[in-house]
N, C-alpha and C positions, 0 to 999 in steps of 0.2 A: 689537772690534779684531781678535780672532783670526779671526772670520768673514771680515773684509775681507782679511786676510793670506792665508787659504786660497783665497779667490776670486781674488786677484791671482796666486797661485802656479798655480792651475788655468788661468787665462787665459794665463799665460806658457808653460805646458806645451803648451796647444793651439796657441799661436802658433808654438812651435818645431817642433811636429809637422806643422803645416800645410804648410810648404814642402817637407818630405820627401815627403809624400804627393803634392803637386802635381808634384814633379819626377820621381817614379817612374812609369814607367821612363825614364831618360835615354838608354838605349842598348838594343841587342838583348838578348834573354833566351835562355838556353840551356835547352832541354827535353831531358833525358836519358831515353831509352827503355831500359827494363830488359832488353829482349830484342832479338833480331836483326830485320832487315828482313823483312817479310812475315808475321811472327807476329801473334797476336791482339792483344797489347799495342801493337805498332807500328801496326797497322791502326786501332785505336781512337784512339791518340794523333794520328796524321796526319789523322784525320777531324775531330777537334775543334779541331785547331791553327789552321786558317785563320780560323775565327770568333773564336777567342781572340786571335789577332794583331790582327784588326780592332778588337776592343774595347779591347785594350791600347794600340794605337797604335804599336807597335814590332814588329819581326820576332821570332818565336820559332824559333830555329834548332834543328832536331831532330838529336840525336846518338844513334845506336844504340851502346850500350855493354853488350854481353852478357857472360855468364860467371859461373860459380859460382852458378847458379840465382838470379841477380839480385843477389847479394851485392856484386859489383864495382861496379855502378852505384849501389847504395844507399850504399856506403862513399864513392864519389866525390862524390855530392851532399852527404853528411854532412860531408865534409872541405872543401867549398866555403864561401866567406864567407856568413854568414847575412844577405844583403842583398836576397834576392828575385830575383836574377839567374840562379839555377840551380834549375830545377824538376826533379822526378823524375816521369816518366810511368811509374808502377809498377803491378804486378799484386799478387797475394796472397802471393807467395813469401816476403817478409821475415817474415811472421807465423809461418812455419814454420822459419826459419833456426836458431833456438835449439834446438829439439828435434831437429833433424837434424844438429846439431853443425857447421853451416856458418858461422855468425856469431852474435855476441851482439847484433847490431844489428837491431832491428825497427822497426815504425812508431810505437812509443811515443816515439821520438826525433824524430818528424816531425809536422808539422801537416797534416791532411787538407784541402787546399784544396777538393777535390771528389772524391767517389766517383761516378764517371760512370755506371757500370752494372755489372751482373752478367751473366756468361755462363752458358750451359748447355754441359756437356761432352758429347762423343759418342765412341763407340768405333768406329774406322774401320779398314778393311782395303783393300788395293788391289782394283780392280774385278775382276781375274782371280784373286783369292784363292779357295781352296777353301772358305773359311768363308762360309756363307750366313746363319748365325744366330749370335747370341751363345752360345747353348747349345752349338753345335758347337765354337766356340773354347774354351769352358770345359771341355768334355769332353776335348779334346786336351791342355789344360794339366794337368788332373787325371791323365790317363793317363801322361803323360811329363813329370814336374816338371823345369823348367829348360830344356826343349828349345825351347819357343816363345819367340821374341824379341819384346820390346816396345820401341817407341820411347819414349825418355824425354828429359827436359830436366835431369836430375840430381836429387839428393836435395832434397825439398821442392818440386819443380816439380809442375805439374798432373798429368802422367801418373803420377808416383810416388804422389801423394796419392790419385788415383782408384784406383790399384792397391791401396793400403792399405784404402780403403773396401770394395772388392770382396773383399779377403782376409778381411774381417770377416764375409763372408756365403758364401764358397765357397773351395775349394782353389784357390790362385792363386800357384803358384811359377813365375815366369817369369825369363828373363834380360833385364835392362833394359840397353839400349844408349843412352848419353847423347848428345844433340846440343845445339847452342847455340840453342835456341828451338824452338817448334812448327813454324815454317816449314821450317827445315832438316831437322827430324825427319820431317815428312810427305813432303818431297822424297826423303829417304833411303828411306822406306818404299815409295814408288813405284818406287824403283830396286832393290827386293828386299833391302835391308839388314836390315829387320826385318819381322815378320809382321803386326803390328797396332800401333795407337797410340791411346791416349786423348788427345783434343784438345778445345780449345774449338771450338764450332761456328763461331765467327767466323773461325778460321784454316782450317777445313776445308770450309766451305760451298761455295765456288766450285769446288773440285775434285770435290765430291760432285755438284753440279749438272752439271758437265761430263762426268760419267760415269767419271772417273779413279779414284774411290774409292767404296766402298760403306759406308754407315753401318749397323752392326749394332744399335745401341741408343743412345738419348739417356739421359744420367744425370739423370733427372728422374722424377717420379711420373706425368706425363702426356706425351702426344706434344707436339711443338712445331710451330707453323704452317709454319716454314721447311723442315721435313723431313717432309712428309706421308707417312704409311705406315711411318715408322721407329718401332718400339715403344719404350716406356719401359723402362728397365733393370729395373724392378720386375716386369715380366711374366715375366722369367727368374729374377730374384733378389728375391723379395718381402721378404727380410730387409733389403734396402737402404732400405726405406721410412723407417726411423728416422733416417737420415742426411740426408734430403732435406726441402726443397730445399737444394741445395749447388751451388756453382759458382765459377769464377774471377771475380775482380772487377778493375776497372780504375780507376785514380785519378790525381790530380795532388797531389803533396806538396812541401812545402818544409821546411827545417829548422825545428824548433820555436822557435828563437831569433830567427827573422825578425821584425822589428818589426810590431806589431799593425796599424798603418795600412797596411802593405804587404800583410799577409795579407788584410785586408778588401778591398783593391783586387783582389787575385787571386780571392778568393771571388766578388766581383761579376762579374768578367770570365768566369770559367768557369761560373757559374750561368747566364749568358746564352748562352754558347757551347754548353752542353749542351741548349739549346732550339732550336738552329739546325736548320732543316728538313733540310739535307744530312746533318748528324750523326744526326738522328733516323731518317732513312731508312736510313742505313748500319747503325745498331744494330738496326733491325727486320729488315733483310734478312739480317743475320748471326745472328739468333736471340737477341740480347742484350736484357736487361731494363734500361731506363734508370732510374737511381736519382737522380742529381743532388742529392746531400746533402753537407753540409760541417759543420765544427765539432763540437759535442757529439754530434749525431745520427750523424755519420760515425764518430766515435771509439767510440760504443756499438756500431755495426755491426762495426768492426774487432776490438773486444774479444770479442764473441760468436763471430765467425768463428774467431778464434784458439783460443778455448776448445774449441769443438766439434771442430775439425780436429786440433789437437795431441793431444787425448785419444783420438781415433780412431787416430792413429798410434801412440800409446803402447799402447793396448789390443791392437793387432795385432802389437806387437813391432817396428814399423818405426822408432820413435823411438830416437835414440841418447842423448838426455838426457830425463829425465822432466819433463813439464810442471810437476809439483809442485816439482821442484828449481828451476824458473825462476819460481816464484810465480804460475803460471797455474792458477786453480781449475777444478775440473770444472764444466761447465755444468749 
């Protein structure tokens, strides 16, 4: 008798869940981009968006909501109803917000619909810069601490994290000038507001190809195909080897409380969109590594990335809050 009751209850649950899945989405979905227009996260989001819209059957309206190294958009999506109608097109930044004292909110409060890919960072200067090599730049930084200006996106952003990695291997006291995203920061660098900027290749590639910027090094153990002739950072700083491979990542997230059937629908949508030829071409052309992972695999990636990076920040004195105090174990 109990088995029959359990079976009937399960059937009732499936029946009640069925219409919700069939009806989702009934209207357009909002995709909130963590950074400003033209940056790496925005570029990846807008590249995957058309294929995702087609699979979803409804428009996904893209909204750029930058500020506070991604904390504003993360809080915005976290405060939205957990109904699957507000997505976060995010980068790695929330995994650092705790140790940088920016916010207590990280990706543990979200479900990773898809980690679309991982980027490779690059150190760039304007084409007319006096710096021809990374060694020349580092020599100037060491000779006159604080005099060289670095473009940044705020505490916990990619440039500040790359700076912390380098500071673990060389003298690296610079003056960081914050901007609302990599796109605005690179534009400001071309205008002479800063001397150099660590950036994702995806944000800088077109300007490098156009001859407006010069890449001094890729933050990788080996050269990358999209930037032939640009040396890996380990050529100048062999000590960086222990931190690599490392890079920014790009993903799609929803609040963890979103119903499982809607999560499953979104996972299906973005797993397919991440295989779209147009998206794959853009990722290859921008020097990104396609990952296309979700669920437990994505959560394991997020956990490891946070452990490695937060402890690098702690060990260089860049962290404002110890990872240990936040319950983040050493990797």
